[in-house]
N, CA and C atoms as a LAMMPS dump frame, in Angstrom:
ITEM: TIMESTEP
0
ITEM: NUMBER OF ATOMS
225
ITEM: BOX BOUNDS ff ff ff
-5.0000000000000000e+02 5.0000000000000000e+02
-5.0000000000000000e+02 5.0000000000000000e+02
-5.0000000000000000e+02 5.0000000000000000e+02
ITEM: ATOMS id mol type element x y z
1 1 1 N 451.562 460.169 -223.965
2 1 2 C 450.504 459.848 -224.897
3 1 3 C 449.334 460.801 -224.692
4 2 1 N 448.679 461.1 -225.743
5 2 2 C 447.506 461.963 -225.697
6 2 3 C 446.265 461.081 -225.637
7 3 1 N 445.72 460.91 -224.447
8 3 2 C 444.639 459.954 -224.211
9 3 3 C 443.425 460.218 -225.101
10 4 1 N 442.966 461.46 -225.185
11 4 2 C 441.774 461.749 -225.983
12 4 3 C 442.01 461.482 -227.467
13 5 1 N 443.213 461.75 -227.938
14 5 2 C 443.538 461.488 -229.332
15 5 3 C 443.543 459.987 -229.6
16 6 1 N 444.136 459.224 -228.713
17 6 2 C 444.146 457.767 -228.85
18 6 3 C 442.714 457.247 -228.816
19 7 1 N 441.916 457.757 -227.902
20 7 2 C 440.525 457.32 -227.766
21 7 3 C 439.762 457.517 -229.068
22 8 1 N 439.897 458.68 -229.665
23 8 2 C 439.202 458.971 -230.925
24 8 3 C 439.674 458.062 -232.046
25 9 1 N 440.981 457.816 -232.098
26 9 2 C 441.52 456.977 -233.166
27 9 3 C 441.081 455.525 -233.013
28 10 1 N 441.064 455.015 -231.782
29 10 2 C 440.622 453.644 -231.565
30 10 3 C 439.163 453.496 -231.994
31 11 1 N 438.339 454.417 -231.57
32 11 2 C 436.918 454.353 -231.917
33 11 3 C 436.715 454.436 -233.429
34 12 1 N 437.434 455.332 -234.072
35 12 2 C 437.324 455.493 -235.523
36 12 3 C 437.769 454.22 -236.247
37 13 1 N 438.902 453.673 -235.851
38 13 2 C 439.397 452.457 -236.494
39 13 3 C 438.45 451.281 -236.26
40 14 1 N 437.913 451.174 -235.057
41 14 2 C 436.986 450.084 -234.746
42 14 3 C 435.733 450.193 -235.589
43 15 1 N 435.194 451.397 -235.715
44 15 2 C 433.971 451.586 -236.508
45 15 3 C 434.232 451.356 -237.995
46 16 1 N 435.391 451.805 -238.481
47 16 2 C 435.743 451.565 -239.884
48 16 3 C 435.832 450.065 -240.182
49 17 1 N 436.29 449.308 -239.199
50 17 2 C 436.417 447.85 -239.35
51 17 3 C 435.091 447.137 -239.069
52 18 1 N 434.059 447.91 -238.706
53 18 2 C 432.734 447.377 -238.405
54 18 3 C 432.781 446.321 -237.298
55 19 1 N 433.527 446.658 -236.255
56 19 2 C 433.653 445.787 -235.092
57 19 3 C 432.886 446.366 -233.919
58 20 1 N 432.412 445.49 -233.071
59 20 2 C 431.8 445.941 -231.821
60 20 3 C 432.903 446.077 -230.772
61 21 1 N 432.566 446.756 -229.706
62 21 2 C 433.516 446.852 -228.597
63 21 3 C 433.799 445.467 -228.036
64 22 1 N 432.802 444.619 -228.027
65 22 2 C 432.957 443.253 -227.523
66 22 3 C 433.964 442.465 -228.37
67 23 1 N 433.908 442.623 -229.68
68 23 2 C 434.827 441.898 -230.564
69 23 3 C 436.27 442.356 -230.358
70 24 1 N 436.46 443.659 -230.25
71 24 2 C 437.811 444.173 -230.009
72 24 3 C 438.295 443.737 -228.624
73 25 1 N 437.42 443.777 -227.659
74 25 2 C 437.771 443.365 -226.295
75 25 3 C 438.215 441.905 -226.27
76 26 1 N 437.54 441.064 -227.023
77 26 2 C 437.889 439.639 -227.061
78 26 3 C 439.308 439.452 -227.583
79 27 1 N 439.664 440.176 -228.634
80 27 2 C 441.019 440.074 -229.186
81 27 3 C 442.064 440.519 -228.174
82 28 1 N 441.763 441.583 -227.437
83 28 2 C 442.723 442.16 -226.495
84 28 3 C 442.689 441.503 -225.115
85 29 1 N 441.734 440.606 -224.911
86 29 2 C 441.566 439.932 -223.619
87 29 3 C 441.286 440.922 -222.49
88 30 1 N 440.381 441.857 -222.795
89 30 2 C 439.899 442.814 -221.795
90 30 3 C 438.37 442.8 -221.855
91 31 1 N 437.732 443.475 -220.937
92 31 2 C 436.265 443.531 -220.945
93 31 3 C 435.789 444.596 -221.943
94 32 1 N 434.568 444.431 -222.456
95 32 2 C 433.994 445.47 -223.317
96 32 3 C 433.907 446.821 -222.599
97 33 1 N 433.729 446.788 -221.277
98 33 2 C 433.698 448.043 -220.506
99 33 3 C 435.036 448.765 -220.579
100 34 1 N 436.119 448.012 -220.636
101 34 2 C 437.448 448.619 -220.763
102 34 3 C 437.56 449.354 -222.094
103 35 1 N 437.093 448.724 -223.161
104 35 2 C 437.119 449.368 -224.486
105 35 3 C 436.282 450.645 -224.45
106 36 1 N 435.126 450.569 -223.842
107 36 2 C 434.257 451.738 -223.73
108 36 3 C 434.958 452.872 -222.983
109 37 1 N 435.595 452.551 -221.873
110 37 2 C 436.316 453.583 -221.106
111 37 3 C 437.438 454.184 -221.946
112 38 1 N 438.187 453.333 -222.643
113 38 2 C 439.27 453.848 -223.489
114 38 3 C 438.719 454.798 -224.547
115 39 1 N 437.647 454.382 -225.222
116 39 2 C 437.091 455.196 -226.3
117 39 3 C 436.489 456.502 -225.799
118 40 1 N 436.066 456.53 -224.555
119 40 2 C 435.506 457.754 -223.976
120 40 3 C 436.575 458.606 -223.296
121 41 1 N 437.816 458.124 -223.31
122 41 2 C 438.904 458.864 -222.683
123 41 3 C 438.887 458.79 -221.171
124 42 1 N 438.14 457.829 -220.633
125 42 2 C 438.006 457.71 -219.174
126 42 3 C 439.046 456.797 -218.54
127 43 1 N 439.695 455.98 -219.321
128 43 2 C 440.663 455.037 -218.771
129 43 3 C 442.003 455.169 -219.463
130 44 1 N 443.06 454.951 -218.714
131 44 2 C 444.397 455.004 -219.297
132 44 3 C 444.685 453.708 -220.026
133 45 1 N 445.305 453.843 -221.176
134 45 2 C 445.652 452.679 -221.984
135 45 3 C 447.134 452.394 -221.775
136 46 1 N 447.43 451.226 -221.275
137 46 2 C 448.827 450.846 -221.071
138 46 3 C 449.511 450.635 -222.413
139 47 1 N 450.781 450.952 -222.449
140 47 2 C 451.557 450.892 -223.692
141 47 3 C 451.45 449.54 -224.404
142 48 1 N 451.526 448.406 -223.694
143 48 2 C 451.398 447.136 -224.418
144 48 3 C 450.085 447.021 -225.196
145 49 1 N 449.012 447.612 -224.667
146 49 2 C 447.741 447.578 -225.39
147 49 3 C 447.769 448.483 -226.611
148 50 1 N 448.475 449.583 -226.537
149 50 2 C 448.608 450.461 -227.703
150 50 3 C 449.274 449.68 -228.837
151 51 1 N 450.318 448.921 -228.511
152 51 2 C 450.995 448.108 -229.525
153 51 3 C 450.071 447.036 -230.094
154 52 1 N 449.293 446.387 -229.238
155 52 2 C 448.391 445.33 -229.708
156 52 3 C 447.27 445.902 -230.567
157 53 1 N 446.757 447.066 -230.187
158 53 2 C 445.7 447.711 -230.974
159 53 3 C 446.249 448.116 -232.338
160 54 1 N 447.445 448.681 -232.345
161 54 2 C 448.078 449.073 -233.603
162 54 3 C 448.269 447.86 -234.502
163 55 1 N 448.743 446.77 -233.93
164 55 2 C 448.939 445.541 -234.701
165 55 3 C 447.602 445.037 -235.252
166 56 1 N 446.593 445.052 -234.43
167 56 2 C 445.268 444.565 -234.839
168 56 3 C 444.73 445.359 -236.029
169 57 1 N 444.883 446.68 -235.996
170 57 2 C 444.34 447.534 -237.05
171 57 3 C 445.347 447.842 -238.159
172 58 1 N 446.53 447.257 -238.071
173 58 2 C 447.581 447.449 -239.088
174 58 3 C 447.949 448.925 -239.252
175 59 1 N 448.128 449.594 -238.115
176 59 2 C 448.596 450.981 -238.115
177 59 3 C 449.814 451.069 -237.212
178 60 1 N 450.503 452.179 -237.288
179 60 2 C 451.682 452.391 -236.45
180 60 3 C 451.249 452.799 -235.045
181 61 1 N 451.97 452.331 -234.056
182 61 2 C 451.648 452.694 -232.677
183 61 3 C 451.865 454.187 -232.436
184 62 1 N 452.857 454.777 -233.089
185 62 2 C 453.062 456.214 -232.907
186 62 3 C 451.964 457.032 -233.583
187 63 1 N 451.276 456.446 -234.548
188 63 2 C 450.096 457.096 -235.13
189 63 3 C 448.98 457.152 -234.075
190 64 1 N 448.753 456.027 -233.403
191 64 2 C 447.73 455.997 -232.35
192 64 3 C 448.057 456.979 -231.224
193 65 1 N 449.327 457.078 -230.896
194 65 2 C 449.753 457.933 -229.788
195 65 3 C 449.811 459.413 -230.169
196 66 1 N 449.588 459.717 -231.433
197 66 2 C 449.587 461.108 -231.866
198 66 3 C 450.967 461.676 -232.108
199 67 1 N 451.959 460.807 -232.208
200 67 2 C 453.342 461.249 -232.431
201 67 3 C 453.598 461.427 -233.924
202 68 1 N 452.946 460.615 -234.732
203 68 2 C 453.149 460.652 -236.17
204 68 3 C 451.798 460.653 -236.866
205 69 1 N 451.731 461.278 -238.018
206 69 2 C 450.513 461.236 -238.822
207 69 3 C 450.583 460.106 -239.845
208 70 1 N 451.735 459.458 -239.928
209 70 2 C 451.89 458.337 -240.854
210 70 3 C 451.156 457.14 -240.271
211 71 1 N 450.177 456.642 -241.007
212 71 2 C 449.3 455.599 -240.499
213 71 3 C 449.848 454.194 -240.752
214 72 1 N 450.421 453.969 -241.918
215 72 2 C 450.849 452.625 -242.301
216 72 3 C 452.085 452.188 -241.523
217 73 1 N 452.094 450.908 -241.132
218 73 2 C 453.289 450.391 -240.436
219 73 3 C 454.487 450.35 -241.362
220 74 1 N 455.656 450.41 -240.776
221 74 2 C 456.876 450.323 -241.569
222 74 3 C 457.028 448.931 -242.135
223 75 1 N 457.644 448.852 -243.286
224 75 2 C 457.844 447.54 -243.922
225 75 3 C 459.282 447.139 -243.842
């Protein structure tokens, strides 16, 4: 996974959804500091969280990971 790419995408999706780091953290059951570290590229994001973030924002997990440019989940 490309950590900096994931970090940028998470931050962009969160801001587009007009969510705070605290709100996203509550959904993921992590601290707001964890979200901050992820968005700054300072912390590693475990794969299960990538899937949960993708589900939350209705995007593909491989889009977050930088493997695919296709954003929409498969139907």
